[in-house]
MIFILUM-452915 format. One record per residue (C-alpha): residue number from 0; residue in three letters; y, z, x. Coordinates in Angstrom, 2 decimals, padded with zeros to 5 digits, m for minus. Layout:
BEGIN
ATOM, NUM, Ala, Y, Z, X .
...
This chain:
BEGIN
ATOM, 0, Met, 018.05, 002.13, m017.03 .
ATOM, 1, Thr, 016.36, 003.76, m020.04 .
ATOM, 2, Trp, 016.48, 000.48, m021.93 .
ATOM, 3, Leu, 014.95, m001.36, m018.96 .
ATOM, 4, Ile, 012.08, 001.12, m018.76 .
ATOM, 5, Leu, 011.33, 001.17, m022.48 .
ATOM, 6, Gly, 011.90, m002.56, m022.92 .
ATOM, 7, Ser, 009.47, m003.33, m020.12 .
ATOM, 8, Leu, 006.78, m000.75, m020.89 .
ATOM, 9, Val, 006.48, m000.67, m024.66 .
ATOM, 10, Pro, 006.02, m004.36, m025.62 .
ATOM, 11, Ser, 003.39, m005.01, m022.95 .
ATOM, 12, Met, 001.56, m001.80, m023.80 .
ATOM, 13, Leu, 001.40, m002.61, m027.52 .
ATOM, 14, Ile, 000.33, m006.23, m026.96 .
ATOM, 15, Thr, m002.52, m005.25, m024.63 .
ATOM, 16, Trp, m003.59, m002.38, m026.86 .
ATOM, 17, Ala, m003.79, m004.67, m029.90 .
ATOM, 18, Ala, m005.41, m007.60, m028.05 .
ATOM, 19, Ala, m008.12, m005.35, m026.64 .
ATOM, 20, Phe, m009.40, m004.57, m030.14 .
ATOM, 21, Ser, m010.05, m008.28, m030.70 .
ATOM, 22, Leu, m011.63, m008.70, m027.28 .
ATOM, 23, Arg, m014.02, m005.84, m027.90 .
ATOM, 24, Arg, m015.33, m007.92, m030.79 .
ATOM, 25, Trp, m015.11, m011.44, m029.37 .
ATOM, 26, Ala, m016.01, m010.96, m025.70 .
ATOM, 27, Pro, m019.77, m010.61, m026.40 .
ATOM, 28, Arg, m019.69, m013.86, m028.38 .
ATOM, 29, Trp, m018.16, m015.58, m025.36 .
ATOM, 30, Gly, m020.82, m014.18, m023.05 .
ATOM, 31, Leu, m018.42, m011.73, m021.38 .
ATOM, 32, Val, m020.86, m008.85, m021.32 .
ATOM, 33, Asp, m021.92, m006.47, m018.58 .
ATOM, 34, Arg, m025.59, m005.73, m019.10 .
ATOM, 35, Pro, m027.55, m002.78, m017.69 .
ATOM, 36, Gly, m029.14, m003.46, m014.32 .
ATOM, 37, Pro, m030.66, m001.85, m011.21 .
ATOM, 38, Arg, m027.30, m000.68, m009.85 .
ATOM, 39, Lys, m025.81, 000.12, m013.25 .
ATOM, 40, Val, m026.54, 003.14, m015.34 .
ATOM, 41, His, m024.85, 002.32, m018.63 .
ATOM, 42, Ser, m027.63, 001.90, m021.15 .
ATOM, 43, Ser, m026.13, m000.71, m023.46 .
ATOM, 44, Pro, m024.22, m003.98, m022.98 .
ATOM, 45, Met, m020.45, m003.60, m022.58 .
ATOM, 46, Pro, m017.78, m006.26, m023.24 .
ATOM, 47, Thr, m015.83, m007.22, m020.11 .
ATOM, 48, Gly, m012.90, m009.16, m021.55 .
ATOM, 49, Gly, m010.28, m006.54, m020.79 .
ATOM, 50, Gly, m008.69, m008.69, m018.09 .
ATOM, 51, Leu, m007.61, m011.15, m020.78 .
ATOM, 52, Ala, m005.85, m008.38, m022.72 .
ATOM, 53, Ile, m004.02, m007.20, m019.58 .
ATOM, 54, Trp, m002.97, m010.78, m018.80 .
ATOM, 55, Leu, m001.72, m011.33, m022.34 .
ATOM, 56, Gly, 000.25, m008.08, m022.27 .
ATOM, 57, Ile, 002.07, m009.32, m019.17 .
ATOM, 58, Val, 002.54, m013.00, m019.96 .
ATOM, 59, Leu, 003.44, m012.88, m023.68 .
ATOM, 60, Pro, 006.51, m010.59, m023.46 .
ATOM, 61, Leu, 007.72, m012.45, m020.38 .
ATOM, 62, Ala, 007.27, m015.79, m022.17 .
ATOM, 63, Ile, 009.25, m014.51, m025.16 .
ATOM, 64, Gly, 011.94, m013.30, m022.77 .
ATOM, 65, Gln, 012.01, m016.71, m021.09 .
ATOM, 66, Val, 012.53, m018.49, m024.42 .
ATOM, 67, Leu, 015.34, m016.11, m025.32 .
ATOM, 68, Leu, 016.92, m016.71, m021.91 .
ATOM, 69, Trp, 016.85, m020.46, m022.47 .
ATOM, 70, Glu, 018.63, m019.94, m025.78 .
ATOM, 71, Leu, 021.15, m017.38, m024.64 .
ATOM, 72, Leu, 022.37, m018.54, m021.25 .
ATOM, 73, Pro, 023.58, m022.10, m022.02 .
ATOM, 74, Ala, 025.28, m020.95, m025.22 .
ATOM, 75, Arg, 027.11, m018.11, m023.52 .
ATOM, 76, Glu, 028.16, m020.29, m020.61 .
ATOM, 77, Ala, 029.61, m022.74, m023.14 .
ATOM, 78, Gly, 031.42, m019.88, m024.85 .
ATOM, 79, Ser, 030.25, m020.84, m028.34 .
ATOM, 80, Pro, 026.91, m019.26, m029.21 .
ATOM, 81, Ser, 025.12, m020.82, m032.17 .
ATOM, 82, Gly, 021.76, m020.65, m033.85 .
ATOM, 83, Leu, 019.43, m018.08, m032.38 .
ATOM, 84, Ala, 021.93, m017.18, m029.64 .
ATOM, 85, Ser, 024.58, m016.24, m032.20 .
ATOM, 86, Ala, 022.12, m013.98, m034.02 .
ATOM, 87, Ile, 021.26, m011.95, m030.92 .
ATOM, 88, Ser, 023.57, m009.22, m029.75 .
ATOM, 89, Val, 023.21, m008.80, m026.00 .
ATOM, 90, Pro, 024.61, m005.61, m024.47 .
ATOM, 91, Pro, 027.10, m006.23, m021.64 .
ATOM, 92, Phe, 024.83, m004.59, m019.03 .
ATOM, 93, Val, 022.12, m007.11, m019.94 .
ATOM, 94, Ala, 024.40, m010.12, m020.20 .
ATOM, 95, Met, 025.62, m009.66, m016.64 .
ATOM, 96, His, 022.08, m010.14, m015.36 .
ATOM, 97, Leu, 021.24, m013.28, m017.36 .
ATOM, 98, Pro, 022.20, m015.72, m014.55 .
ATOM, 99, Gly, 020.06, m013.74, m012.11 .
ATOM, 100, Leu, 017.13, m013.79, m014.52 .
ATOM, 101, Ala, 017.45, m017.56, m014.85 .
ATOM, 102, Gln, 017.52, m017.92, m011.07 .
ATOM, 103, Gln, 014.37, m015.81, m010.66 .
ATOM, 104, Ser, 012.39, m017.32, m013.56 .
ATOM, 105, Gly, 010.87, m020.13, m011.48 .
ATOM, 106, Lys, 009.61, m017.61, m008.96 .
ATOM, 107, Leu, 008.22, m015.47, m011.77 .
ATOM, 108, Trp, 006.16, m018.25, m013.31 .
ATOM, 109, Thr, 004.91, m019.39, m009.93 .
ATOM, 110, Leu, 003.61, m015.87, m009.38 .
ATOM, 111, Leu, 002.01, m015.82, m012.82 .
ATOM, 112, Ala, 000.38, m019.20, m012.21 .
ATOM, 113, Gly, m001.49, m017.67, m009.27 .
ATOM, 114, Ala, m002.38, m014.67, m011.39 .
ATOM, 115, Thr, m003.76, m016.95, m014.12 .
ATOM, 116, Ala, m005.85, m018.87, m011.61 .
ATOM, 117, Leu, m007.40, m015.62, m010.40 .
ATOM, 118, Leu, m007.96, m014.52, m013.98 .
ATOM, 119, Val, m009.91, m017.72, m014.65 .
ATOM, 120, Leu, m011.91, m017.21, m011.45 .
ATOM, 121, Gly, m012.80, m013.71, m012.57 .
ATOM, 122, Leu, m013.74, m014.84, m016.08 .
ATOM, 123, Val, m016.07, m017.50, m014.70 .
ATOM, 124, Asp, m017.64, m014.91, m012.43 .
ATOM, 125, Asp, m017.98, m012.41, m015.29 .
ATOM, 126, Arg, m019.63, m015.07, m017.42 .
ATOM, 127, Tyr, m021.84, m016.94, m014.97 .
ATOM, 128, Gly, m021.78, m015.10, m011.65 .
ATOM, 129, Leu, m020.42, m016.71, m008.49 .
ATOM, 130, Ser, m021.24, m016.19, m004.84 .
ATOM, 131, Trp, m018.95, m013.84, m002.95 .
ATOM, 132, Arg, m018.18, m016.64, m000.47 .
ATOM, 133, Leu, m016.79, m018.91, m003.18 .
ATOM, 134, Arg, m014.74, m016.11, m004.73 .
ATOM, 135, Leu, m013.34, m015.06, m001.37 .
ATOM, 136, Ala, m012.47, m018.67, m000.53 .
ATOM, 137, Val, m010.56, m019.19, m003.80 .
ATOM, 138, Gln, m008.74, m015.88, m003.41 .
ATOM, 139, Ser, m007.75, m016.81, 000.14 .
ATOM, 140, Leu, m006.54, m020.24, m000.95 .
ATOM, 141, Ile, m004.32, m018.76, m003.66 .
ATOM, 142, Ala, m003.01, m016.17, m001.19 .
ATOM, 143, Val, m002.18, m018.88, 001.36 .
ATOM, 144, Val, m000.28, m020.90, m001.26 .
ATOM, 145, Leu, 001.66, m017.81, m002.32 .
ATOM, 146, Val, 002.61, m017.01, 001.27 .
ATOM, 147, Leu, 003.68, m020.62, 001.94 .
ATOM, 148, Leu, 005.92, m020.39, m001.14 .
ATOM, 149, Gly, 007.75, m017.41, 000.33 .
ATOM, 150, Trp, 005.82, m014.26, m000.51 .
ATOM, 151, Arg, 005.31, m012.70, 002.88 .
ATOM, 152, Met, 005.92, m009.50, 004.79 .
ATOM, 153, Thr, 008.47, m009.66, 007.58 .
ATOM, 154, Leu, 007.79, m006.40, 009.44 .
ATOM, 155, Phe, 011.05, m007.24, 011.23 .
ATOM, 156, Leu, 009.11, m009.51, 013.58 .
ATOM, 157, Asp, 010.06, m013.03, 014.61 .
ATOM, 158, Ala, 006.46, m014.18, 014.35 .
ATOM, 159, Pro, 005.96, m016.27, 011.19 .
ATOM, 160, Leu, 002.32, m017.11, 011.93 .
ATOM, 161, Leu, 001.37, m013.47, 012.47 .
ATOM, 162, Thr, 003.22, m012.18, 009.40 .
ATOM, 163, Gly, 001.82, m015.03, 007.34 .
ATOM, 164, Val, m001.77, m014.20, 008.30 .
ATOM, 165, Leu, m001.16, m010.49, 007.67 .
ATOM, 166, Ser, 000.30, m011.32, 004.26 .
ATOM, 167, Val, m002.80, m013.32, 003.29 .
ATOM, 168, Val, m005.05, m010.49, 004.46 .
ATOM, 169, Trp, m002.91, m008.00, 002.48 .
ATOM, 170, Ile, m003.15, m010.00, m000.74 .
ATOM, 171, Val, m006.88, m010.68, m000.49 .
ATOM, 172, Gly, m007.53, m007.12, 000.62 .
ATOM, 173, Leu, m005.77, m005.58, m002.39 .
ATOM, 174, Ile, m007.45, m007.99, m004.81 .
ATOM, 175, Asn, m010.80, m006.73, m003.61 .
ATOM, 176, Ser, m009.74, m003.10, m003.20 .
ATOM, 177, Phe, m009.03, m002.85, m006.92 .
ATOM, 178, Asn, m012.19, m004.79, m007.72 .
ATOM, 179, Trp, m014.26, m002.37, m005.65 .
ATOM, 180, Leu, m012.42, 000.57, m007.18 .
ATOM, 181, Asp, m013.44, m000.56, m010.67 .
ATOM, 182, Asn, m016.66, 001.45, m010.78 .
ATOM, 183, Met, m015.92, 004.27, m013.24 .
ATOM, 184, Asp, m014.30, 004.35, m016.63 .
ATOM, 185, Gly, m010.51, 004.34, m016.33 .
ATOM, 186, Leu, m010.48, 004.44, m012.53 .
ATOM, 187, Ser, m009.11, 001.12, m011.27 .
ATOM, 188, Ala, m006.67, 000.63, m014.15 .
ATOM, 189, Gly, m005.45, 004.22, m013.87 .
ATOM, 190, Val, m004.88, 004.05, m010.12 .
ATOM, 191, Ala, m003.12, 000.69, m010.55 .
ATOM, 192, Ala, m000.88, 002.17, m013.25 .
ATOM, 193, Ile, 000.07, 005.11, m011.00 .
ATOM, 194, Ala, 000.70, 002.81, m008.04 .
ATOM, 195, Gly, 002.69, 000.36, m010.16 .
ATOM, 196, Ala, 004.84, 003.13, m011.64 .
ATOM, 197, Met, 005.57, 004.56, m008.20 .
ATOM, 198, Leu, 006.44, 001.18, m006.73 .
ATOM, 199, Ala, 008.70, 000.48, m009.72 .
ATOM, 200, Ala, 010.45, 003.81, m009.18 .
ATOM, 201, Val, 011.01, 002.96, m005.52 .
ATOM, 202, Met, 012.48, m000.42, m006.51 .
ATOM, 203, Leu, 014.86, 001.19, m009.00 .
ATOM, 204, Leu, 015.84, 004.12, m006.78 .
ATOM, 205, Ala, 016.12, 002.34, m003.43 .
ATOM, 206, Pro, 019.06, m000.10, m003.55 .
ATOM, 207, Ser, 018.70, m003.55, m002.07 .
ATOM, 208, Pro, 020.37, m003.70, 001.37 .
ATOM, 209, Val, 021.99, m007.00, 000.33 .
ATOM, 210, Thr, 023.37, m006.21, m003.14 .
ATOM, 211, His, 023.37, m002.39, m002.88 .
ATOM, 212, Gln, 022.02, m002.40, m006.45 .
ATOM, 213, Pro, 018.66, m001.32, m007.88 .
ATOM, 214, Gln, 016.02, m004.02, m007.58 .
ATOM, 215, Leu, 015.80, m004.62, m011.31 .
ATOM, 216, Phe, 013.67, m007.78, m011.33 .
ATOM, 217, Thr, 010.80, m006.48, m009.23 .
ATOM, 218, Gly, 011.04, m003.03, m010.79 .
ATOM, 219, Gly, 011.07, m004.45, m014.30 .
ATOM, 220, Phe, 008.07, m006.68, m013.63 .
ATOM, 221, Leu, 006.10, m003.72, m012.27 .
ATOM, 222, Leu, 006.92, m001.76, m015.41 .
ATOM, 223, Val, 005.59, m004.63, m017.55 .
ATOM, 224, Leu, 002.37, m004.45, m015.53 .
ATOM, 225, Val, 002.19, m000.68, m015.95 .
ATOM, 226, Gly, 002.72, m000.97, m019.71 .
ATOM, 227, Ser, m000.12, m003.47, m019.98 .
ATOM, 228, Leu, m002.42, m001.18, m017.98 .
ATOM, 229, Leu, m001.57, 001.77, m020.21 .
ATOM, 230, Gly, m002.47, m000.28, m023.27 .
ATOM, 231, Phe, m005.78, m001.22, m021.70 .
ATOM, 232, Leu, m006.57, 002.36, m020.66 .
ATOM, 233, Trp, m006.75, 003.36, m024.33 .
ATOM, 234, His, m009.94, 001.28, m024.49 .
ATOM, 235, Asn, m011.19, 001.94, m020.96 .
ATOM, 236, Arg, m010.86, 005.74, m020.89 .
ATOM, 237, Pro, m014.20, 007.62, m020.89 .
ATOM, 238, Pro, m016.35, 006.68, m022.65 .
ATOM, 239, Ala, m015.19, 003.13, m022.11 .
ATOM, 240, Arg, m015.44, 000.62, m024.93 .
ATOM, 241, Leu, m014.13, m002.30, m022.87 .
ATOM, 242, Phe, m014.30, m003.22, m019.17 .
ATOM, 243, Met, m011.63, m005.23, m017.39 .
ATOM, 244, Gly, m014.23, m007.24, m015.48 .
ATOM, 245, Asp, m013.58, m009.09, m012.25 .
ATOM, 246, Ala, m010.84, m010.99, m014.10 .
ATOM, 247, Gly, m008.76, m007.89, m014.68 .
ATOM, 248, Ala, m009.39, m006.40, m011.24 .
ATOM, 249, Tyr, m008.37, m009.60, m009.45 .
ATOM, 250, Leu, m005.28, m009.84, m011.64 .
ATOM, 251, Ile, m003.91, m006.36, m011.00 .
ATOM, 252, Gly, m004.71, m006.35, m007.29 .
ATOM, 253, Tyr, m002.96, m009.70, m006.84 .
ATOM, 254, Leu, 000.14, m008.69, m008.80 .
ATOM, 255, Leu, 000.53, m005.38, m006.98 .
ATOM, 256, Ala, 000.14, m007.15, m003.64 .
ATOM, 257, Ala, 002.71, m009.80, m004.56 .
ATOM, 258, Cys, 005.20, m007.20, m005.80 .
ATOM, 259, Thr, 004.96, m005.26, m002.55 .
ATOM, 260, Leu, 005.86, m008.49, m000.73 .
ATOM, 261, Thr, 008.71, m009.29, m003.15 .
ATOM, 262, Gly, 010.49, m005.95, m003.04 .
ATOM, 263, Thr, 012.93, m005.01, m000.31 .
ATOM, 264, Tyr, 012.31, m001.59, 001.15 .
ATOM, 265, Ala, 014.81, m001.43, 003.99 .
ATOM, 266, Ser, 017.81, m003.14, 005.51 .
ATOM, 267, Tyr, 017.54, m004.92, 008.82 .
ATOM, 268, Ala, 020.00, m002.51, 010.40 .
ATOM, 269, Glu, 018.48, 000.85, 009.54 .
ATOM, 270, Arg, 015.59, 002.60, 007.77 .
ATOM, 271, Gln, 013.18, m000.15, 008.79 .
ATOM, 272, His, 010.31, 002.31, 008.40 .
ATOM, 273, Ala, 010.79, 002.13, 004.62 .
ATOM, 274, Val, 008.65, m001.02, 004.65 .
ATOM, 275, Leu, 005.69, 001.37, 004.92 .
ATOM, 276, Ala, 006.24, 002.59, 001.35 .
ATOM, 277, Pro, 003.44, 000.39, m000.08 .
ATOM, 278, Leu, 000.98, 001.91, 002.40 .
ATOM, 279, Cys, 001.75, 005.36, 001.00 .
ATOM, 280, Val, 001.40, 004.24, m002.61 .
ATOM, 281, Leu, m001.79, 002.26, m002.02 .
ATOM, 282, Ala, m003.37, 004.59, 000.54 .
ATOM, 283, Val, m006.24, 005.68, m001.71 .
ATOM, 284, Pro, m007.51, 002.20, m002.70 .
ATOM, 285, Leu, m007.31, 001.19, 000.96 .
ATOM, 286, Tyr, m009.16, 004.38, 001.96 .
ATOM, 287, Asp, m011.93, 003.55, m000.49 .
ATOM, 288, Thr, m012.27, 000.00, 000.87 .
ATOM, 289, Ile, m012.24, 001.00, 004.54 .
ATOM, 290, Thr, m014.74, 003.83, 004.12 .
ATOM, 291, Val, m017.12, 001.73, 002.02 .
ATOM, 292, Val, m017.13, m001.04, 004.64 .
ATOM, 293, Tyr, m017.71, 001.56, 007.36 .
ATOM, 294, Ile, m020.61, 003.19, 005.49 .
ATOM, 295, Arg, m022.32, m000.14, 004.87 .
ATOM, 296, Leu, m021.90, m001.37, 008.43 .
ATOM, 297, Arg, m023.11, 001.95, 009.83 .
ATOM, 298, Ala, m026.24, 001.61, 007.68 .
ATOM, 299, Gly, m026.82, m001.89, 009.06 .
ATOM, 300, Arg, m026.03, m003.60, 005.76 .
ATOM, 301, Ser, m023.59, m006.33, 004.83 .
ATOM, 302, Pro, m020.15, m005.13, 003.66 .
ATOM, 303, Phe, m020.67, m007.42, 000.66 .
ATOM, 304, Glu, m023.89, m005.76, m000.45 .
ATOM, 305, Gly, m023.18, m003.65, m003.52 .
ATOM, 306, Asp, m024.12, 000.01, m003.65 .
ATOM, 307, Lys, m022.84, 003.39, m004.79 .
ATOM, 308, Ser, m021.01, 004.43, m001.66 .
ATOM, 309, His, m017.51, 004.35, m003.15 .
ATOM, 310, Phe, m015.08, 007.26, m003.05 .
ATOM, 311, Ser, m015.69, 008.04, m006.73 .
ATOM, 312, His, m019.47, 007.95, m006.30 .
ATOM, 313, Arg, m019.27, 010.27, m003.32 .
ATOM, 314, Leu, m017.21, 012.77, m005.31 .
ATOM, 315, Val, m019.79, 012.76, m008.11 .
ATOM, 316, Glu, m022.57, 013.28, m005.59 .
ATOM, 317, Leu, m020.71, 016.39, m004.40 .
ATOM, 318, Gly, m021.07, 017.88, m007.87 .
ATOM, 319, Met, m018.02, 016.64, m009.78 .
ATOM, 320, Thr, m018.27, 015.15, m013.22 .
ATOM, 321, Lys, m017.15, 011.55, m013.62 .
ATOM, 322, Thr, m013.94, 012.69, m015.29 .
ATOM, 323, Gln, m013.21, 015.16, m012.50 .
ATOM, 324, Ala, m013.82, 012.47, m009.90 .
ATOM, 325, Val, m011.43, 010.04, m011.61 .
ATOM, 326, Leu, m008.74, 012.70, m012.04 .
ATOM, 327, Thr, m009.13, 013.75, m008.41 .
ATOM, 328, Ile, m008.54, 010.17, m007.29 .
ATOM, 329, Tyr, m005.53, 009.94, m009.62 .
ATOM, 330, Leu, m004.08, 013.07, m008.03 .
ATOM, 331, Ala, m004.79, 011.85, m004.49 .
ATOM, 332, Thr, m003.05, 008.54, m005.31 .
ATOM, 333, Ala, 000.01, 010.31, m006.69 .
ATOM, 334, Thr, 000.15, 012.78, m003.78 .
ATOM, 335, Cys, 000.08, 010.04, m001.15 .
ATOM, 336, Gly, 002.51, 007.91, m003.13 .
ATOM, 337, Leu, 005.20, 010.58, m003.38 .
ATOM, 338, Gly, 006.14, 009.96, 000.23 .
ATOM, 339, Ala, 007.33, 006.46, m000.68 .
ATOM, 340, Phe, 010.28, 007.95, m002.58 .
ATOM, 341, Leu, 011.69, 009.45, 000.63 .
ATOM, 342, Leu, 011.07, 006.79, 003.26 .
ATOM, 343, His, 014.35, 004.98, 002.56 .
ATOM, 344, Gln, 016.29, 008.26, 002.87 .
ATOM, 345, Val, 014.95, 009.72, 006.12 .
ATOM, 346, Asp, 015.10, 008.79, 009.81 .
ATOM, 347, Trp, 012.16, 007.83, 011.99 .
ATOM, 348, Leu, 011.20, 011.46, 012.56 .
ATOM, 349, Gly, 011.14, 012.12, 008.81 .
ATOM, 350, Ala, 009.13, 008.94, 008.25 .
ATOM, 351, Gly, 006.63, 010.09, 010.85 .
ATOM, 352, Val, 006.22, 013.41, 009.04 .
ATOM, 353, Ile, 005.66, 011.64, 005.70 .
ATOM, 354, Leu, 003.04, 009.29, 007.14 .
ATOM, 355, Leu, 001.38, 012.20, 008.91 .
ATOM, 356, Met, 001.14, 014.05, 005.59 .
ATOM, 357, Val, m000.48, 011.03, 003.92 .
ATOM, 358, Gly, m002.91, 010.76, 006.80 .
ATOM, 359, Cys, m003.71, 014.48, 006.56 .
ATOM, 360, Val, m004.54, 014.13, 002.86 .
ATOM, 361, Leu, m007.00, 011.32, 003.59 .
ATOM, 362, Val, m008.54, 013.13, 006.57 .
ATOM, 363, Leu, m008.89, 016.28, 004.48 .
ATOM, 364, Ile, m010.73, 014.31, 001.82 .
ATOM, 365, Gly, m013.03, 012.87, 004.48 .
ATOM, 366, Ile, m013.78, 016.32, 005.93 .
ATOM, 367, Leu, m014.60, 017.78, 002.51 .
ATOM, 368, Glu, m016.85, 014.82, 001.72 .
ATOM, 369, Ser, m018.67, 015.15, 005.03 .
ATOM, 370, Ala, m019.14, 018.90, 004.65 .
ATOM, 371, Gly, m020.41, 018.45, 001.11 .
ATOM, 372, Arg, m022.97, 015.86, 002.16 .
ATOM, 373, Arg, m024.26, 018.07, 004.95 .
ATOM, 374, Gly, m024.57, 020.95, 002.48 .
ATOM, 375, Gln, m026.54, 018.78, 000.10 .
ATOM, 376, Ala, m028.85, 017.64, 002.89 .
ATOM, 377, Gly, m029.51, 021.29, 003.81 .
ATOM, 378, Asn, m030.30, 022.21, 000.22 .
ATOM, 379, Leu, m032.71, 019.31, m000.13 .
ATOM, 380, Gly, m034.41, 020.33, 003.11 .
ATOM, 381, Asn, m034.96, 023.82, 001.68 .
ATOM, 382, Gly, m036.62, 022.43, m001.39 .
ATOM, 383, Ser, m033.64, 022.82, m003.71 .
ATOM, 384, Pro, m033.43, 020.33, m006.56 .
ATOM, 385, Pro, m031.26, 017.31, m005.76 .
ATOM, 386, Glu, m027.91, 016.86, m007.46 .
ATOM, 387, Leu, m027.79, 014.43, m010.34 .
ATOM, 388, Arg, m026.77, 011.07, m009.01 .
ATOM, 389, Val, m023.82, 009.03, m010.18 .
ATOM, 390, Gln, m023.68, 008.40, m013.90 .
ATOM, 391, Thr, m021.01, 005.82, m014.36 .
ATOM, 392, Ser, m020.17, 002.63, m016.16 .
ATOM, 393, Glu, m020.18, 000.67, m012.93 .
ATOM, 394, His, m020.07, m003.00, m013.60 .
ATOM, 395, Gln, m018.13, m004.99, m011.01 .
ATOM, 396, Gln, m019.83, m006.60, m008.09 .
ATOM, 397, Gly, m016.83, m008.00, m006.34 .
ATOM, 398, Pro, m016.61, m010.97, m003.83 .
ATOM, 399, Thr, m017.19, m008.31, m002.25 .
ATOM, 400, Ala, m019.85, m006.84, m004.31 .
ATOM, 401, Gln, m019.28, m003.25, m004.98 .
């Protein structure tokens, strides 16, 4: 297990970390720059090519692994390794999984084809700007194709149309949740890394109900994603020197959504409530999206009209620094996600307690936010100086403009 974790994390992290240095230099020459504007407070242009570095950190190690698999598997099946295959010593615990890797490789590259299409969509938007309707339409089309190819939630319901529609909504929703969340240095990538690590842990700790073995393929892929995000965070931590752009936000939201649909969380006979594990892990991004839509609709504005009503912005308005706001959201994400580790071990009563705890965390956050805003309004009414407004490197405008 240690070799799986290190072998998945380290190469992707190093590739993204190194690629990001080049992108910091070349992105402005390609026009991938986020310039200061009315809803942005950063005072100088910032390169937005980070999504390319994240993509490369995921695709390159997997492509190298695919080439090695093509070399190793036929030779070992023939019993006479030669050439490259003879020069590679494969541990027995790896060799036993080679046929399974070959069987899953087509599915892997289908998934990455969708990710690449979304990356290109995001790059075009970062460079030229696209309408939210066009972006949402392309995202939905890719989600529909993915669902038709087999990525879908079951929810233990014999209703393919319903589960298919819910799967499309889930994929598109998470794509835009992470795009909306990308409004402070290190925020979206950090939350995605925490969520990805927790989902990977669930995959490796919760055995598949079919094989009764850890779900190595999904868990390993999530660790590759986490490694790439960690490499990017070196450049995106405050003060950021590189933004991921829409390209990176679409990419990580899509991959996390697809992985939650790929993994098996419960058997059909028992522990069906374990399918709710992704809701625990991704509760905070979903909370941000739902509350932002609510705030905009309550104000009589379009949900797609960008503003500074996000969870992170609201925390800063309450008096936190940007770093404190980001760390608070990290902690909230981890706290809600911890329940996912137990869902496959408890009965329905235990699952209800876990979900209630996650709900209480989110409600508590909402109460504190509401109380803080009322306190600020009272201070302003008494002539007290207003709090400094959000100072952030906000740059994404989403299909869903932020």
